[in-house]
C-alpha positions as CSV (number, residue, x, y, z in Angstrom):
1,E,106.6,86.0,93.9
2,F,109.7,85.0,92.0
3,H,107.1,81.9,89.8
4,A,105.7,83.6,87.1
5,E,103.2,81.3,87.3
6,R,101.9,81.5,90.9
7,A,101.7,85.0,91.0
8,R,99.8,84.8,88.5
9,E,97.6,82.0,89.7
10,A,97.5,84.0,93.0
11,R,96.2,86.7,91.3
12,Q,93.2,84.7,90.2
13,D,92.7,83.6,93.4
14,F,92.2,87.5,95.2
15,D,90.0,88.0,92.4
16,E,87.8,85.1,93.0
17,V,88.3,85.0,96.7
18,G,86.7,89.1,96.1
19,V,89.7,90.5,97.7
20,G,91.8,91.0,94.2
21,H,91.2,95.1,94.5
22,L,93.5,94.7,97.8
23,V,96.1,93.5,97.3
24,T,99.2,93.3,95.2
25,V,101.3,91.0,93.9
26,Q,104.7,91.3,92.0
27,H,106.6,88.7,89.8
28,A,109.6,89.6,91.1
29,D,113.0,88.8,93.1
30,A,112.2,89.8,96.4
31,C,115.1,89.6,98.0
32,A,117.5,90.9,94.9
33,D,115.1,94.2,93.6
34,G,112.2,94.4,96.5
35,F,109.2,95.1,96.0
36,S,109.1,98.1,92.5
37,A,105.0,98.0,92.5
38,I,104.8,99.6,95.5
39,G,105.3,102.8,96.4
40,R,107.4,104.0,99.1
41,G,105.2,104.1,102.7
42,A,102.2,102.6,100.2
43,A,101.7,98.6,102.4
44,D,100.1,97.7,104.6
45,A,101.3,94.7,105.0
46,V,104.2,92.8,103.4
47,F,104.4,89.0,103.5
48,L,107.1,87.0,102.9
49,D,107.4,82.8,102.4
50,L,111.2,82.9,101.8
51,P,113.5,80.4,102.4
52,A,115.5,84.0,103.7
53,P,113.6,86.2,104.0
54,W,116.0,88.7,106.3
55,L,117.6,88.7,102.2
56,A,114.2,90.6,102.0
57,V,113.2,93.4,105.3
58,R,115.2,95.9,104.1
59,H,113.0,96.4,101.1
60,A,110.0,95.4,103.4
61,H,110.0,97.7,105.5
62,R,111.3,101.2,102.4
63,V,107.2,99.9,101.5
64,L,105.8,99.5,104.5
65,R,103.6,102.5,105.8
66,P,105.2,104.3,108.9
67,G,104.3,103.3,112.8
68,V,101.5,101.0,110.9
69,G,102.7,99.1,108.3
70,R,103.0,94.9,109.2
71,L,105.3,92.4,108.3
72,C,104.7,88.4,108.5
73,S,107.7,86.0,107.9
74,F,106.3,82.9,106.9
75,S,109.6,80.2,108.1
76,P,110.0,77.4,105.9
77,C,110.3,73.6,106.6
78,I,113.4,72.4,104.8
79,E,113.7,68.7,105.5
């Protein structure tokens, strides 16, 4: 998550519904810096909700588990 407050709220939401131990929320710029809190090939899935998700795909590829990792990208609509 690019915004620190939203990252904090997301962590809290995941904890409240009992999945906090399954989810890693990182406050960072995924397009520029990638997913430094996650080791190479350690993620089952990466969810992107970015205006230009293609800038983060190479970083997501690095952390996804080979052969089984999944990438989900939400495409925001700008009016």
